[in-house]
C-alpha positions in Angstrom: -4.3 -8.2 -34.0 -7.4 -6.2 -33.4 -9.2 -9.0 -31.5 -6.1 -9.4 -29.3 -6.2 -5.7 -28.4 -9.9 -5.9 -27.6 -9.4 -8.9 -25.3 -6.4 -7.6 -23.6 -7.9 -4.1 -23.0 -11.2 -5.4 -21.8 -13.2 -4.2 -24.8 -11.6 -0.8 -25.1 -9.6 0.3 -28.2 -7.9 3.4 -29.5 -8.7 4.8 -33.0 -5.2 4.0 -34.2 -5.6 0.3 -33.1 -8.9 0.0 -35.0 -7.3 1.5 -38.2 -4.3 -0.9 -37.8 -6.7 -3.7 -37.3 -8.4 -3.3 -40.7 -11.2 -0.7 -39.9 -11.5 2.3 -42.1 -12.5 5.7 -40.8 -16.0 5.3 -42.3 -16.1 1.8 -40.8 -15.4 3.2 -37.3 -18.1 5.8 -37.7 -20.6 3.2 -38.8 -19.9 1.2 -35.6 -20.6 4.3 -33.6 -23.7 5.4 -35.5 -25.3 1.9 -35.3 -24.6 1.7 -31.5 -22.2 -1.3 -31.6 -19.4 1.0 -30.4 -19.5 4.1 -28.2 -17.0 6.9 -27.8 -15.4 7.1 -24.4 -13.0 10.0 -25.2 -11.6 11.5 -28.4 -10.1 8.5 -30.3 -11.0 5.9 -27.7 -14.0 3.5 -28.0 -15.8 0.8 -26.1 -16.5 -2.1 -28.5 -19.4 -3.5 -26.5 -22.5 -2.2 -24.7 -22.9 -2.1 -20.9 -21.0 -0.7 -18.1 -17.2 -0.8 -18.3 -15.2 -2.9 -15.8 -12.7 -1.0 -13.6 -9.8 -2.4 -15.7 -11.5 -1.2 -18.9 -11.9 2.3 -17.4 -8.2 2.3 -16.6 -7.3 1.2 -20.1 -9.6 4.0 -21.5 -7.8 6.6 -19.5 -4.3 5.4 -20.5 -5.3 5.2 -24.2 -6.9 8.6 -24.1 -3.7 10.1 -22.5 -1.7 8.9 -25.5 2.0 8.1 -26.0 4.0 7.3 -22.9 1.0 7.4 -20.5 0.9 5.0 -17.6 -1.2 4.5 -14.5 0.4 6.0 -11.3 -0.3 7.0 -7.7 -3.5 5.4 -6.4 -4.3 3.8 -9.7 -0.9 2.1 -9.8 -1.6 0.8 -6.3 -4.8 -0.8 -7.7 -2.9 -2.6 -10.4 -0.1 -3.6 -8.0 -2.6 -5.1 -5.5 -1.8 -2.6 -2.7 -5.4 -1.4 -2.4 -8.8 -2.5 -3.6 -9.4 0.9 -5.2 -12.0 1.3 -7.9 -13.9 4.3 -6.5 -11.7 7.4 -6.8 -10.3 9.2 -9.8 -7.8 7.6 -12.2 -4.3 8.9 -11.9 -2.1 9.0 -15.1 1.5 10.0 -15.5 2.7 11.3 -18.9 6.1 12.5 -20.1 6.9 16.1 -19.2 5.8 18.6 -21.9 2.8 16.5 -23.0 -0.7 17.9 -22.5 -3.2 15.1 -23.2 -6.9 15.7 -23.6 -9.0 16.2 -20.5 -11.1 13.3 -19.4 -13.7 13.3 -16.6 -12.5 11.5 -13.5 -8.8 11.4 -14.6 -5.9 13.3 -12.9 -2.8 13.9 -15.0 0.7 14.0 -13.6 3.9 14.8 -15.5 7.4 13.4 -15.1 10.7 14.1 -16.7 11.7 10.5 -15.8 8.7 8.9 -17.5 10.8 6.5 -19.6 12.6 5.2 -16.5 9.7 4.9 -14.1 7.4 2.7 -16.3 7.2 -0.9 -15.4 8.6 -2.9 -18.3 6.0 -5.7 -18.5 2.8 -4.9 -16.6 -0.5 -4.3 -18.4 -2.1 -1.8 -18.4 1.0 0.4 -18.5 1.9 1.4 -14.9 4.7 2.9 -13.0 7.2 0.6 -11.2 6.1 -0.3 -7.7 8.8 1.7 -5.9 7.9 4.7 -8.0 4.2 4.3 -7.2 5.0 4.1 -3.4 7.2 7.2 -3.5 4.4 9.1 -5.5 1.9 8.0 -2.8 4.3 9.1 -0.1 4.4 12.6 -1.6 0.6 13.0 -1.7 -0.2 11.2 1.6 -2.4 13.2 3.9 -0.1 12.6 6.9 3.0 10.6 7.9 1.0 7.6 9.1 -0.6 7.2 5.7 2.8 7.5 4.0 4.4 4.9 6.3 1.5 2.6 5.6 2.2 2.6 1.8 5.8 1.7 2.4 5.0 -1.2 4.7 2.2 -2.7 2.7 4.1 -2.6 -0.6 7.1 -4.4 0.9 4.9 -6.7 2.9 3.1 -7.9 -0.2 6.5 -8.2 -2.0 5.5 -5.6 -4.7 8.9 -4.0 -4.0 11.7 -4.1 -1.4 13.4 -1.6 0.9 16.5 -1.9 -1.4 14.6 -1.0 -4.5 12.8 1.9 -2.7 16.2 3.2 -1.6 17.5 3.2 -5.1 14.4 5.0 -6.4 14.7 7.5 -3.6 18.2 8.4 -4.6 17.0 9.6 -8.0 14.6 12.1 -6.3 16.2 15.4 -5.1 13.2 16.6 -3.1 11.2 14.1 -0.9 9.3 15.3 2.1 9.9 13.4 5.4 13.1 12.0 3.9 14.5 11.1 7.4 11.3 9.3 8.3 11.3 7.4 5.1 14.9 6.2 5.6 14.0 5.0 9.1 10.9 3.3 7.8 12.9 1.4 5.1 15.2 0.1 7.9 12.3 -1.0 10.0 10.5 -2.6 7.1 13.7 -4.6 6.5 13.1 -6.2 9.9 9.8 -7.6 8.8 7.3 -4.9 9.6 4.6 -4.9 6.8 1.8 -2.6 8.0 1.5 0.7 9.8 0.5 -0.9 13.1 3.6 -3.1 13.0 5.9 -0.1 12.3 4.2 1.8 15.2 4.5 -1.2 17.5 8.2 -1.4 16.8 8.7 2.4 17.3 6.1 3.4 19.9 5.8 0.2 22.0 9.1 -1.6 21.9 11.7 1.1 21.3 10.0 3.9 23.1 9.5 1.8 26.3 12.8 -0.1 26.2 11.2 -3.5 25.5 13.2 -6.2 23.8 12.7 -6.2 20.0 10.9 -9.3 18.9 11.3 -11.4 15.8 9.1 -10.6 12.8 8.1 -12.4 9.7 10.1 -13.1 7.6 13.0 -12.7 10.1 11.7 -14.9 12.8 11.5 -18.7 13.3 12.1 -21.0 10.4 8.4 -22.0 10.3 7.6 -18.3 9.8 10.0 -17.9 6.9 8.4 -20.9 5.2 4.9 -19.7 5.6 3.4 -17.4 2.9 2.7 -13.9 4.3 -1.0 -14.1 3.3 -1.5 -17.0 5.7 -0.5 -14.8 8.7 -2.5 -12.1 10.3 -1.7 -8.5 10.0 1.4 -9.0 12.1 3.1 -11.5 14.4 6.0 -10.6 16.8 7.7 -13.4 18.6 9.7 -13.3 21.8 11.1 -16.9 21.8 13.4 -16.3 24.8 10.3 -15.5 26.9 7.8 -17.9 25.3 5.5 -15.0 24.3 4.1 -13.7 21.0 2.1 -10.6 20.1 -0.5 -10.8 17.3 -1.6 -7.5 15.7 -5.0 -7.6 14.2 -6.1 -6.3 10.8 -9.1 -4.3 11.9 -9.2 -0.6 10.8 -8.1 1.9 13.5 -10.8 4.1 15.0 -11.3 7.6 13.7 -8.8 10.0 15.2 -11.7 12.0 16.6 -13.3 9.0 18.3 -12.9 8.6 22.1 -10.0 6.4 23.0 -12.1 3.7 24.7 -10.5 0.3 25.4 -11.1 -2.3 22.7 -12.2 -5.9 23.5 -8.6 -7.0 23.0 -7.5 -4.7 25.9 -10.4 -5.3 28.3 -10.1 -9.0 28.0 -6.4 -9.1 28.3 -6.4 -10.2 32.0 -7.2 -13.7 30.8 -4.5 -13.6 28.2 -1.7 -12.5 30.5 -1.7 -15.9 32.1 -0.8 -17.4 28.8 1.7 -16.7 26.0 -0.3 -14.9 23.3 -1.3 -11.3 23.3 -3.7 -10.0 20.7 -4.3 -6.3 19.7 -6.3 -4.6 17.1 -4.8 -1.7 15.2 -6.4 1.0 17.3 -4.7 -0.4 20.4 -1.2 0.2 19.0 -2.0 3.5 17.2 -3.9 5.1 20.0 -2.7 3.4 23.3 0.9 2.3 22.8 1.8 3.0 26.4 -1.0 0.6 27.6 0.1 -2.0 25.2 3.8 -1.6 26.3 2.8 -2.1 29.9 0.8 -5.2 29.2 3.5 -6.8 26.9 6.2 -6.0 29.5 4.1 -7.7 32.2 3.7 -10.8 30.0 7.4 -10.9 29.3 8.3 -10.5 33.0 6.0 -13.4 33.8 8.2 -15.5 31.5 11.7 -14.5 32.5 12.4 -10.9 31.4 14.2 -9.2 34.2 13.9 -5.6 33.3 11.1 -3.0 33.5 9.6 -0.8 30.7 10.6 2.9 30.8 8.3 5.8 30.4 8.3 7.3 27.0 7.0 10.7 28.3 6.0 12.3 31.6 2.5 11.2 31.0 3.3 7.7 30.1 1.4 5.0 32.1 3.9 2.2 31.6 5.1 0.7 34.9 8.6 1.4 36.1 10.6 -0.2 39.0 
């Protein structure tokens, strides 16, 4: 029993587990005095020397927070594979009314729904994916960051628009509720990153372009291909023999000059073909330019309409 806890929890155990596993109080103290164990928090110990792994740190925080504690927010995103994580503070949610001990580098949240939001099987204990996404939505620095969490969670199949909608219905107050509802509809079409959401909204819809087919709603070959084998996003226009590939590079800082990326400056060669490629910054910072170029490619292959201007300053071509 004790060895099983040690293995599962990456070398971290709680005092109650040591006692249940056959150690006495004096035996625990002996391990600490002789340096074989070390105290991480009140009632939580590392059973081996050396630096803790990130998973061990997460376990230590959960055990120190006590009954009903679970990883949440950014830490839940780590466990669910939505972010690499590993650098920031550890986020823990506990039942409302509980006040666990303070632990350096740990942020405590409280929930009256703790018993319902916990994932039934994952280890370490963690909130359900849809609850984690909604928590991250609430603390996001801006709407783009919030939209990104929804897209990546559904794109990596950690949750679905349907489950997110059900979780949303149990929350009375959610900021940007209308934007979240719209995002859930768009994610259902196959958008699985912020650039893909913005391409759909700011490039296609804003400029009157035809809406392309997206994974997993496109061609049969796309549905049969694992998402991880695709790039950040692929939009097909089969009626016009054209596809748009959205890259996975990080967008430029918002304060950086909006200079054309290599994908834009070299597009003259691509327009003669059927594949257009853009990095994230192209879509996020220059959607009108992208719309103009995509429209021209579509027209070269049979589209008979013109893009419309999304604003008086829009540079997209019109008839």
